[in-house]
Backbone and ligand atoms as CSV (ligand in chain L), in Angstrom:
chain,resi,resn,atom,element,x,y,z
A,1,UNK,N,N,30.561,6.457,-4.276
A,1,UNK,CA,C,31.007,5.090,-4.567
A,1,UNK,C,C,31.773,4.515,-3.359
A,2,UNK,N,N,31.382,3.342,-2.931
A,2,UNK,CA,C,31.898,2.770,-1.675
A,2,UNK,C,C,33.218,2.026,-1.876
A,3,UNK,N,N,33.543,1.703,-3.112
A,3,UNK,CA,C,34.775,0.959,-3.363
A,3,UNK,C,C,34.692,-0.491,-2.943
A,4,UNK,N,N,33.482,-0.991,-2.705
A,4,UNK,CA,C,33.343,-2.383,-2.283
A,4,UNK,C,C,33.369,-3.318,-3.473
A,5,UNK,N,N,33.935,-4.456,-3.260
A,5,UNK,CA,C,33.977,-5.453,-4.330
A,5,UNK,C,C,32.623,-6.159,-4.436
A,6,UNK,N,N,32.436,-6.829,-5.558
A,6,UNK,CA,C,31.191,-7.554,-5.761
A,6,UNK,C,C,30.956,-8.584,-4.661
A,7,UNK,N,N,32.012,-9.240,-4.263
A,7,UNK,CA,C,31.874,-10.281,-3.232
A,7,UNK,C,C,31.534,-9.679,-1.879
A,8,UNK,N,N,32.096,-8.471,-1.577
A,8,UNK,CA,C,31.747,-7.798,-0.311
A,8,UNK,C,C,30.287,-7.396,-0.298
A,9,UNK,N,N,29.809,-6.932,-1.463
A,9,UNK,CA,C,28.387,-6.526,-1.562
A,9,UNK,C,C,27.469,-7.736,-1.383
A,10,UNK,N,N,27.871,-8.856,-1.964
A,10,UNK,CA,C,27.107,-10.075,-1.869
A,10,UNK,C,C,27.039,-10.554,-0.416
A,11,UNK,N,N,28.192,-10.511,0.251
A,11,UNK,CA,C,28.269,-10.911,1.663
A,11,UNK,C,C,27.362,-10.028,2.521
A,12,UNK,N,N,27.426,-8.732,2.283
A,12,UNK,CA,C,26.565,-7.775,3.015
A,12,UNK,C,C,25.102,-8.129,2.860
A,13,UNK,N,N,24.752,-8.441,1.623
A,13,UNK,CA,C,23.369,-8.782,1.288
A,13,UNK,C,C,22.921,-10.023,2.040
A,14,UNK,N,N,23.752,-11.050,1.988
A,14,UNK,CA,C,23.432,-12.315,2.639
A,14,UNK,C,C,23.297,-12.133,4.146
A,15,UNK,N,N,24.095,-11.272,4.718
A,15,UNK,CA,C,24.050,-11.043,6.174
A,15,UNK,C,C,22.838,-10.219,6.609
A,16,UNK,N,N,22.078,-9.765,5.637
A,16,UNK,CA,C,20.836,-9.038,6.000
A,16,UNK,C,C,19.648,-10.005,5.994
A,17,UNK,N,N,19.827,-11.180,5.428
A,17,UNK,CA,C,18.719,-12.135,5.324
A,17,UNK,C,C,18.381,-12.694,6.701
A,18,UNK,N,N,17.115,-12.553,7.092
A,18,UNK,CA,C,16.649,-13.069,8.372
A,18,UNK,C,C,15.789,-14.308,8.125
A,19,UNK,N,N,15.754,-15.159,9.123
A,19,UNK,CA,C,14.908,-16.358,9.060
A,19,UNK,C,C,13.465,-16.015,8.687
A,20,UNK,N,N,12.920,-14.958,9.299
A,20,UNK,CA,C,11.505,-14.630,9.085
A,20,UNK,C,C,11.178,-14.281,7.623
A,21,UNK,N,N,12.162,-13.866,6.855
A,21,UNK,CA,C,11.929,-13.492,5.472
A,21,UNK,C,C,11.842,-14.710,4.536
A,22,UNK,N,N,12.259,-15.856,5.018
A,22,UNK,CA,C,12.329,-17.041,4.145
A,22,UNK,C,C,11.645,-18.277,4.707
A,23,UNK,N,N,11.225,-18.223,5.988
A,23,UNK,CA,C,10.663,-19.417,6.620
A,23,UNK,C,C,9.407,-19.890,5.911
A,24,UNK,N,N,9.243,-21.237,5.937
A,24,UNK,CA,C,8.076,-21.852,5.309
A,24,UNK,C,C,7.114,-22.352,6.384
A,25,UNK,N,N,5.972,-22.822,5.958
A,25,UNK,CA,C,4.962,-23.292,6.911
A,25,UNK,C,C,5.368,-24.643,7.496
A,26,UNK,N,N,5.351,-24.780,8.842
A,26,UNK,CA,C,5.746,-26.039,9.461
A,26,UNK,C,C,4.623,-27.054,9.421
A,27,UNK,N,N,4.978,-28.335,9.366
A,27,UNK,CA,C,3.976,-29.384,9.501
A,27,UNK,C,C,4.196,-30.006,10.888
A,28,UNK,N,N,3.121,-29.962,11.680
A,28,UNK,CA,C,3.197,-30.318,13.074
A,28,UNK,C,C,2.244,-31.480,13.383
A,29,UNK,N,N,2.672,-32.440,14.191
A,29,UNK,CA,C,1.806,-33.538,14.641
A,29,UNK,C,C,1.882,-33.650,16.163
A,30,UNK,N,N,0.830,-34.262,16.739
A,30,UNK,CA,C,0.815,-34.481,18.193
A,30,UNK,C,C,1.604,-35.736,18.538
A,31,UNK,N,N,2.065,-35.796,19.787
A,31,UNK,CA,C,2.876,-36.922,20.272
A,31,UNK,C,C,2.162,-38.272,20.180
A,32,UNK,N,N,0.810,-38.242,20.257
A,32,UNK,CA,C,0.024,-39.473,20.293
A,32,UNK,C,C,-0.233,-40.062,18.904
A,33,UNK,N,N,0.210,-39.360,17.862
A,33,UNK,CA,C,0.005,-39.863,16.500
A,33,UNK,C,C,0.817,-41.144,16.299
A,34,UNK,N,N,0.273,-42.097,15.548
A,34,UNK,CA,C,0.993,-43.356,15.311
A,34,UNK,C,C,2.048,-43.177,14.228
A,35,UNK,N,N,3.017,-44.067,14.197
A,35,UNK,CA,C,4.031,-44.041,13.159
A,35,UNK,C,C,3.374,-44.154,11.783
A,36,UNK,N,N,2.355,-44.983,11.682
A,36,UNK,CA,C,1.616,-45.173,10.430
A,36,UNK,C,C,1.045,-43.817,9.940
A,37,UNK,N,N,0.356,-43.120,10.865
A,37,UNK,CA,C,-0.245,-41.820,10.501
A,37,UNK,C,C,0.815,-40.749,10.196
A,38,UNK,N,N,1.939,-40.843,10.876
A,38,UNK,CA,C,3.024,-39.878,10.624
A,38,UNK,C,C,3.563,-40.069,9.192
A,39,UNK,N,N,3.676,-41.339,8.782
A,39,UNK,CA,C,4.133,-41.624,7.424
A,39,UNK,C,C,3.125,-41.068,6.421
A,40,UNK,N,N,1.827,-41.278,6.673
A,40,UNK,CA,C,0.796,-40.741,5.782
A,40,UNK,C,C,0.877,-39.217,5.711
A,41,UNK,N,N,1.041,-38.589,6.861
A,41,UNK,CA,C,1.134,-37.123,6.911
A,41,UNK,C,C,2.331,-36.625,6.101
A,42,UNK,N,N,3.456,-37.325,6.213
A,42,UNK,CA,C,4.640,-36.929,5.469
A,42,UNK,C,C,4.392,-36.954,3.966
A,43,UNK,N,N,3.687,-37.987,3.487
A,43,UNK,CA,C,3.364,-38.066,2.055
A,43,UNK,C,C,2.361,-36.978,1.666
A,44,UNK,N,N,1.281,-36.864,2.442
A,44,UNK,CA,C,0.240,-35.892,2.121
A,44,UNK,C,C,0.736,-34.452,2.123
A,45,UNK,N,N,1.550,-34.117,3.108
A,45,UNK,CA,C,2.042,-32.744,3.242
A,45,UNK,C,C,3.318,-32.484,2.442
A,46,UNK,N,N,3.898,-33.583,1.906
A,46,UNK,CA,C,5.104,-33.457,1.081
A,46,UNK,C,C,6.253,-32.745,1.806
A,47,UNK,N,N,6.538,-33.238,3.016
A,47,UNK,CA,C,7.684,-32.720,3.790
A,47,UNK,C,C,8.565,-33.887,4.218
A,48,UNK,N,N,9.790,-33.586,4.599
A,48,UNK,CA,C,10.711,-34.617,5.050
A,48,UNK,C,C,10.869,-34.657,6.554
A,49,UNK,N,N,10.378,-33.641,7.222
A,49,UNK,CA,C,10.492,-33.558,8.682
A,49,UNK,C,C,9.175,-33.130,9.299
A,50,UNK,N,N,8.771,-33.848,10.353
A,50,UNK,CA,C,7.571,-33.464,11.096
A,50,UNK,C,C,8.003,-32.954,12.468
A,51,UNK,N,N,7.386,-31.885,12.917
A,51,UNK,CA,C,7.668,-31.388,14.272
A,51,UNK,C,C,6.557,-31.894,15.181
A,52,UNK,N,N,6.957,-32.360,16.354
A,52,UNK,CA,C,6.015,-32.985,17.277
A,52,UNK,C,C,5.741,-32.039,18.451
A,53,UNK,N,N,4.453,-31.884,18.776
A,53,UNK,CA,C,4.069,-30.972,19.851
A,53,UNK,C,C,3.181,-31.696,20.885
A,54,UNK,N,N,3.120,-31.133,22.087
A,54,UNK,CA,C,2.255,-31.657,23.155
A,54,UNK,C,C,0.890,-30.967,23.158
A,55,UNK,N,N,0.102,-31.234,24.212
A,55,UNK,CA,C,-1.255,-30.698,24.270
A,55,UNK,C,C,-1.276,-29.170,24.367
A,56,UNK,N,N,-0.159,-28.585,24.750
A,56,UNK,CA,C,-0.078,-27.121,24.822
A,56,UNK,C,C,0.533,-26.531,23.550
A,57,UNK,N,N,0.612,-27.353,22.507
A,57,UNK,CA,C,1.195,-26.951,21.213
A,57,UNK,C,C,2.658,-26.567,21.346
A,58,UNK,N,N,3.360,-27.120,22.340
A,58,UNK,CA,C,4.765,-26.832,22.503
A,58,UNK,C,C,5.637,-27.945,21.929
A,59,UNK,N,N,6.759,-27.549,21.347
A,59,UNK,CA,C,7.680,-28.491,20.687
A,59,UNK,C,C,8.227,-29.520,21.673
A,60,UNK,N,N,8.057,-30.799,21.335
A,60,UNK,CA,C,8.646,-31.870,22.175
A,60,UNK,C,C,9.584,-32.756,21.367
A,61,UNK,N,N,9.468,-32.738,20.018
A,61,UNK,CA,C,10.342,-33.605,19.250
A,61,UNK,C,C,10.335,-33.345,17.755
A,62,UNK,N,N,11.160,-34.123,17.054
A,62,UNK,CA,C,11.267,-34.065,15.598
A,62,UNK,C,C,11.283,-35.510,15.073
A,63,UNK,N,N,10.586,-35.715,13.950
A,63,UNK,CA,C,10.620,-37.027,13.305
A,63,UNK,C,C,11.032,-36.866,11.854
A,64,UNK,N,N,12.081,-37.558,11.445
A,64,UNK,CA,C,12.581,-37.475,10.066
A,64,UNK,C,C,12.182,-38.729,9.296
A,65,UNK,N,N,12.457,-38.704,7.999
A,65,UNK,CA,C,12.162,-39.882,7.149
A,65,UNK,C,C,12.893,-41.111,7.660
A,66,UNK,N,N,14.165,-40.924,8.015
A,66,UNK,CA,C,14.947,-42.079,8.480
A,66,UNK,C,C,14.427,-42.617,9.817
A,67,UNK,N,N,13.947,-41.773,10.674
A,67,UNK,CA,C,13.350,-42.223,11.944
A,67,UNK,C,C,12.187,-43.168,11.639
A,68,UNK,N,N,11.371,-42.791,10.622
A,68,UNK,CA,C,10.189,-43.590,10.275
A,68,UNK,C,C,10.597,-44.887,9.572
A,69,UNK,N,N,11.650,-44.812,8.739
A,69,UNK,CA,C,12.149,-46.030,8.086
A,69,UNK,C,C,12.672,-47.009,9.119
A,70,UNK,N,N,13.430,-46.468,10.105
A,70,UNK,CA,C,14.001,-47.305,11.154
A,70,UNK,C,C,12.888,-48.030,11.916
A,71,UNK,N,N,11.843,-47.295,12.233
A,71,UNK,CA,C,10.724,-47.893,12.978
A,71,UNK,C,C,9.997,-48.937,12.130
A,72,UNK,N,N,9.959,-48.697,10.802
A,72,UNK,CA,C,9.203,-49.561,9.902
A,72,UNK,C,C,9.876,-50.893,9.651
A,73,UNK,N,N,11.228,-50.934,9.729
A,73,UNK,CA,C,11.913,-52.215,9.480
A,73,UNK,C,C,12.021,-53.051,10.748
A,74,UNK,N,N,11.603,-52.477,11.891
A,74,UNK,CA,C,11.553,-53.247,13.132
A,74,UNK,C,C,10.292,-54.080,13.174
A,75,UNK,N,N,10.177,-54.929,14.151
A,75,UNK,CA,C,8.996,-55.783,14.282
A,75,UNK,C,C,7.902,-55.046,15.071
A,76,UNK,N,N,7.335,-54.018,14.427
A,76,UNK,CA,C,6.328,-53.232,15.144
A,76,UNK,C,C,5.020,-53.192,14.383
A,77,UNK,N,N,3.939,-53.052,15.136
A,77,UNK,CA,C,2.656,-52.681,14.542
A,77,UNK,C,C,2.646,-51.164,14.441
A,78,UNK,N,N,2.786,-50.635,13.212
A,78,UNK,CA,C,2.967,-49.206,13.052
A,78,UNK,C,C,1.740,-48.374,13.452
A,79,UNK,N,N,0.583,-49.050,13.564
A,79,UNK,CA,C,-0.621,-48.365,14.022
A,79,UNK,C,C,-0.648,-48.258,15.547
A,80,UNK,N,N,0.092,-49.126,16.212
A,80,UNK,CA,C,0.093,-49.162,17.683
A,80,UNK,C,C,1.286,-48.420,18.281
A,81,UNK,N,N,2.232,-48.078,17.416
A,81,UNK,CA,C,3.457,-47.421,17.892
A,81,UNK,C,C,3.314,-45.904,17.810
A,82,UNK,N,N,3.371,-45.232,18.990
A,82,UNK,CA,C,3.226,-43.771,19.018
A,82,UNK,C,C,4.538,-43.086,18.607
A,83,UNK,N,N,4.375,-41.940,17.973
A,83,UNK,CA,C,5.495,-41.188,17.440
A,83,UNK,C,C,6.501,-40.756,18.541
A,84,UNK,N,N,5.989,-40.508,19.748
A,84,UNK,CA,C,6.881,-40.011,20.801
A,84,UNK,C,C,7.904,-41.059,21.243
A,85,UNK,N,N,7.659,-42.321,20.904
A,85,UNK,CA,C,8.604,-43.394,21.242
A,85,UNK,C,C,9.851,-43.323,20.333
A,86,UNK,N,N,9.638,-42.918,19.090
A,86,UNK,CA,C,10.745,-42.971,18.111
A,86,UNK,C,C,11.345,-41.595,17.776
A,87,UNK,N,N,10.721,-40.503,18.240
A,87,UNK,CA,C,11.185,-39.168,17.820
A,87,UNK,C,C,12.485,-38.793,18.496
A,88,UNK,N,N,13.185,-37.829,17.920
A,88,UNK,CA,C,14.308,-37.174,18.606
A,88,UNK,C,C,13.658,-36.128,19.501
A,89,UNK,N,N,14.031,-36.128,20.795
A,89,UNK,CA,C,13.254,-35.280,21.717
A,89,UNK,C,C,14.020,-34.098,22.306
A,90,UNK,N,N,13.256,-33.169,22.815
A,90,UNK,CA,C,13.825,-32.041,23.567
A,90,UNK,C,C,14.545,-32.629,24.779
A,91,UNK,N,N,15.657,-32.037,25.249
A,91,UNK,CA,C,16.218,-30.757,24.789
A,91,UNK,C,C,17.203,-30.912,23.629
A,92,UNK,N,N,17.194,-32.037,22.932
A,92,UNK,CA,C,18.167,-32.247,21.871
A,92,UNK,C,C,17.690,-31.773,20.506
A,93,UNK,N,N,16.770,-30.826,20.474
A,93,UNK,CA,C,16.287,-30.322,19.185
A,93,UNK,C,C,16.989,-28.994,18.881
A,94,UNK,N,N,17.526,-28.913,17.683
A,94,UNK,CA,C,18.158,-27.677,17.232
A,94,UNK,C,C,17.093,-26.786,16.617
A,95,UNK,N,N,16.980,-25.561,17.108
A,95,UNK,CA,C,15.927,-24.642,16.670
A,95,UNK,C,C,16.528,-23.325,16.160
A,96,UNK,N,N,15.691,-22.501,15.554
A,96,UNK,CA,C,16.107,-21.128,15.266
A,96,UNK,C,C,14.921,-20.210,15.545
A,97,UNK,N,N,15.176,-18.925,15.580
A,97,UNK,CA,C,14.121,-17.937,15.851
A,97,UNK,C,C,14.023,-16.948,14.708
A,98,UNK,N,N,12.856,-16.288,14.578
A,98,UNK,CA,C,12.586,-15.467,13.380
A,98,UNK,C,C,13.593,-14.344,13.144
A,99,UNK,N,N,14.201,-13.828,14.213
A,99,UNK,CA,C,15.159,-12.742,14.064
A,99,UNK,C,C,16.586,-13.210,13.792
A,100,UNK,N,N,16.801,-14.531,13.799
A,100,UNK,CA,C,18.154,-15.049,13.527
A,100,UNK,C,C,18.524,-14.771,12.058
A,101,UNK,N,N,19.828,-14.684,11.815
A,101,UNK,CA,C,20.288,-14.599,10.436
A,101,UNK,C,C,20.061,-15.942,9.748
A,102,UNK,N,N,19.628,-15.890,8.498
A,102,UNK,CA,C,19.434,-17.130,7.727
A,102,UNK,C,C,20.762,-17.906,7.650
A,103,UNK,N,N,21.860,-17.162,7.558
A,103,UNK,CA,C,23.191,-17.771,7.505
A,103,UNK,C,C,23.467,-18.630,8.732
A,104,UNK,N,N,23.039,-18.157,9.913
A,104,UNK,CA,C,23.237,-18.934,11.146
A,104,UNK,C,C,22.424,-20.210,11.124
A,105,UNK,N,N,21.194,-20.124,10.589
A,105,UNK,CA,C,20.344,-21.300,10.462
A,105,UNK,C,C,20.986,-22.310,9.522
A,106,UNK,N,N,21.541,-21.825,8.410
A,106,UNK,CA,C,22.207,-22.696,7.432
A,106,UNK,C,C,23.417,-23.391,8.049
A,107,UNK,N,N,24.163,-22.660,8.871
A,107,UNK,CA,C,25.329,-23.261,9.552
A,107,UNK,C,C,24.890,-24.390,10.498
A,108,UNK,N,N,23.757,-24.181,11.178
A,108,UNK,CA,C,23.239,-25.223,12.083
A,108,UNK,C,C,22.872,-26.493,11.312
A,109,UNK,N,N,22.271,-26.322,10.130
A,109,UNK,CA,C,21.909,-27.485,9.292
A,109,UNK,C,C,23.149,-28.287,8.937
A,110,UNK,N,N,24.240,-27.582,8.617
A,110,UNK,CA,C,25.487,-28.254,8.255
A,110,UNK,C,C,26.132,-28.901,9.467
A,111,UNK,N,N,26.281,-28.122,10.556
A,111,UNK,CA,C,26.948,-28.651,11.761
A,111,UNK,C,C,26.245,-29.886,12.336
A,112,UNK,N,N,24.912,-29.848,12.378
A,112,UNK,CA,C,24.168,-30.940,12.979
A,112,UNK,C,C,23.814,-32.029,11.964
A,113,UNK,N,N,24.114,-31.764,10.687
A,113,UNK,CA,C,23.828,-32.726,9.623
A,113,UNK,C,C,22.362,-33.123,9.609
A,114,UNK,N,N,21.499,-32.099,9.595
A,114,UNK,CA,C,20.060,-32.319,9.552
A,114,UNK,C,C,19.449,-31.580,8.386
A,115,UNK,N,N,18.217,-31.963,8.031
A,115,UNK,CA,C,17.545,-31.398,6.863
A,115,UNK,C,C,16.746,-30.126,7.161
A,116,UNK,N,N,16.322,-29.997,8.429
A,116,UNK,CA,C,15.471,-28.854,8.738
A,116,UNK,C,C,15.525,-28.411,10.184
A,117,UNK,N,N,15.078,-27.164,10.392
A,117,UNK,CA,C,15.024,-26.582,11.737
A,117,UNK,C,C,13.630,-26.006,11.965
A,118,UNK,N,N,13.054,-26.214,13.148
A,118,UNK,CA,C,11.824,-25.509,13.449
A,118,UNK,C,C,12.135,-24.042,13.802
A,119,UNK,N,N,11.305,-23.140,13.319
A,119,UNK,CA,C,11.423,-21.737,13.761
A,119,UNK,C,C,10.491,-21.637,14.966
A,120,UNK,N,N,11.034,-21.267,16.103
A,120,UNK,CA,C,10.230,-21.264,17.333
A,120,UNK,C,C,10.052,-19.885,17.936
A,121,UNK,N,N,8.988,-19.812,18.747
A,121,UNK,CA,C,8.681,-18.586,19.478
A,121,UNK,C,C,8.639,-18.978,20.947
A,122,UNK,N,N,9.305,-18.228,21.827
A,122,UNK,CA,C,9.331,-18.572,23.254
A,122,UNK,C,C,8.027,-18.157,23.921
A,123,UNK,N,N,7.398,-19.106,24.650
A,123,UNK,CA,C,6.192,-18.773,25.406
A,123,UNK,C,C,6.368,-19.302,26.836
A,124,UNK,N,N,5.427,-18.973,27.721
A,124,UNK,CA,C,5.501,-19.457,29.115
A,124,UNK,C,C,5.476,-20.973,29.175
A,125,UNK,N,N,4.726,-21.601,28.254
A,125,UNK,CA,C,4.575,-23.044,28.299
A,125,UNK,C,C,5.744,-23.808,27.668
A,126,UNK,N,N,6.466,-23.129,26.780
A,126,UNK,CA,C,7.563,-23.799,26.070
A,126,UNK,C,C,7.754,-23.116,24.718
A,127,UNK,N,N,8.217,-23.902,23.733
A,127,UNK,CA,C,8.493,-23.338,22.414
A,127,UNK,C,C,7.347,-23.629,21.447
A,128,UNK,N,N,6.785,-22.573,20.867
A,128,UNK,CA,C,5.768,-22.753,19.835
A,128,UNK,C,C,6.434,-22.789,18.472
A,129,UNK,N,N,5.996,-23.726,17.607
A,129,UNK,CA,C,6.581,-23.834,16.279
A,129,UNK,C,C,5.825,-22.910,15.332
A,130,UNK,N,N,6.521,-21.943,14.766
A,130,UNK,CA,C,5.863,-20.963,13.888
A,130,UNK,C,C,6.311,-21.085,12.417
A,131,UNK,N,N,7.379,-21.852,12.174
A,131,UNK,CA,C,7.844,-21.997,10.801
A,131,UNK,C,C,8.887,-23.076,10.678
A,132,UNK,N,N,9.465,-23.167,9.464
A,132,UNK,CA,C,10.564,-24.120,9.284
A,132,UNK,C,C,11.538,-23.586,8.262
A,133,UNK,N,N,12.798,-23.946,8.474
A,133,UNK,CA,C,13.850,-23.639,7.519
A,133,UNK,C,C,14.462,-24.991,7.140
A,134,UNK,N,N,14.541,-25.252,5.831
A,134,UNK,CA,C,15.086,-26.536,5.384
A,134,UNK,C,C,16.195,-26.312,4.379
A,135,UNK,N,N,16.856,-27.381,4.000
A,135,UNK,CA,C,17.891,-27.305,2.979
A,135,UNK,C,C,17.311,-26.712,1.684
A,136,UNK,N,N,16.049,-27.022,1.404
A,136,UNK,CA,C,15.401,-26.478,0.213
A,136,UNK,C,C,15.256,-24.942,0.297
A,137,UNK,N,N,14.964,-24.455,1.495
A,137,UNK,CA,C,14.883,-23.014,1.687
A,137,UNK,C,C,16.205,-22.347,1.276
A,138,UNK,N,N,17.304,-22.940,1.750
A,138,UNK,CA,C,18.626,-22.373,1.492
A,138,UNK,C,C,18.978,-22.503,0.004
A,139,UNK,N,N,18.606,-23.608,-0.600
A,139,UNK,CA,C,18.875,-23.813,-2.032
A,139,UNK,C,C,18.145,-22.755,-2.879
A,140,UNK,N,N,16.886,-22.475,-2.503
A,140,UNK,CA,C,16.106,-21.457,-3.226
A,140,UNK,C,C,16.787,-20.083,-3.126
A,141,UNK,N,N,17.253,-19.723,-1.964
A,141,UNK,CA,C,17.909,-18.437,-1.764
A,141,UNK,C,C,19.183,-18.373,-2.601
A,142,UNK,N,N,19.914,-19.460,-2.623
A,142,UNK,CA,C,21.155,-19.537,-3.415
A,142,UNK,C,C,20.874,-19.230,-4.894
A,143,UNK,N,N,19.839,-19.860,-5.414
A,143,UNK,CA,C,19.499,-19.680,-6.825
A,143,UNK,C,C,18.994,-18.247,-7.071
A,144,UNK,N,N,18.190,-17.729,-6.139
A,144,UNK,CA,C,17.682,-16.357,-6.283
A,144,UNK,C,C,18.815,-15.348,-6.277
A,145,UNK,N,N,19.821,-15.568,-5.465
A,145,UNK,CA,C,20.967,-14.659,-5.404
A,145,UNK,C,C,21.680,-14.618,-6.750
A,146,UNK,N,N,21.811,-15.795,-7.388
A,146,UNK,CA,C,22.506,-15.880,-8.656
A,146,UNK,C,C,21.703,-15.226,-9.770
A,147,UNK,N,N,20.368,-15.312,-9.702
A,147,UNK,CA,C,19.548,-14.710,-10.742
A,147,UNK,C,C,19.209,-13.271,-10.373
A,148,UNK,N,N,19.648,-12.837,-9.191
A,148,UNK,CA,C,19.517,-11.456,-8.716
A,148,UNK,C,C,18.136,-10.877,-8.920
A,149,UNK,N,N,17.141,-11.587,-8.412
A,149,UNK,CA,C,15.786,-11.056,-8.441
A,149,UNK,C,C,15.638,-10.003,-7.331
A,150,UNK,N,N,14.455,-9.710,-6.926
A,150,UNK,CA,C,14.173,-8.576,-6.041
A,150,UNK,C,C,14.804,-8.637,-4.635
A,151,UNK,N,N,15.670,-9.591,-4.353
A,151,UNK,CA,C,16.235,-9.727,-2.989
A,151,UNK,C,C,16.958,-8.490,-2.499
L,1,LIG,P1,P,16.723,-37.968,7.484
L,1,LIG,O1,O,16.791,-38.864,8.681
L,1,LIG,O2,O,15.475,-38.121,6.688
L,1,LIG,O3,O,17.965,-38.004,6.656
L,1,LIG,P2,P,17.619,-35.675,9.017
L,1,LIG,O4,O,19.032,-35.782,8.490
L,1,LIG,O5,O,17.047,-34.317,9.146
L,1,LIG,O6,O,16.611,-36.486,8.094
L,1,LIG,O7,O,17.550,-36.402,10.423
L,1,LIG,C1,C,18.604,-37.126,10.993
L,1,LIG,C2,C,18.317,-37.330,12.494
L,1,LIG,O8,O,18.341,-36.078,13.161
L,1,LIG,C3,C,16.942,-37.948,12.783
L,1,LIG,O9,O,17.057,-38.887,13.824
L,1,LIG,C4,C,16.088,-36.758,13.214
L,1,LIG,O10,O,15.114,-37.106,14.189
L,1,LIG,C5,C,17.121,-35.819,13.795
L,1,LIG,N1,N,16.760,-34.404,13.571
L,1,LIG,C6,C,16.189,-33.853,12.473
L,1,LIG,N2,N,16.009,-32.531,12.623
L,1,LIG,C7,C,16.480,-32.217,13.862
L,1,LIG,C8,C,16.570,-31.008,14.636
L,1,LIG,N3,N,16.151,-29.829,14.147
L,1,LIG,N4,N,17.124,-31.081,15.876
L,1,LIG,C9,C,17.552,-32.270,16.348
L,1,LIG,N5,N,17.498,-33.431,15.711
L,1,LIG,C10,C,16.960,-33.431,14.463
């Protein structure tokens, strides 16, 4: 018997959670996609954040719902406006990697006040997007911890 309290055991458990065990499939678009098509993709794929990549499939930006709303209330032709004009761009993108603690990813979401993080893999060309961690991911883990399923 270790003499550990329930809360110590819970903390230990949470600190074993890695990004790779919970990451979801990312939705990625090219820089040349129009704002109109990005909005369609967001509805079709049912996500709140799109990750933007270049011709080498490397991360160049992020587009959120509010970015698209902002562009839509301006005087723009949404079919003629490319996503790379309105996206938040590198190097200002907050990322995480598969071996990171899920707790660290959650802290980044809070600190940066954002809904999601791309899970990236380092390559010679840049960062490849391999997954995503969102507020929903963290909410699911929270509920699973309370119901103490197979975690
Ligand atoms: P929403 O705008 O739909 O509320 P967010 O809170 O995630 O969604 O986005 C707020 C702003 O932060 C947007 O301008 C978006 O482009 C940017 N953003 C979103 N995710 C990231 C990220 N991982 N790194 C840097 N900026 C981001």
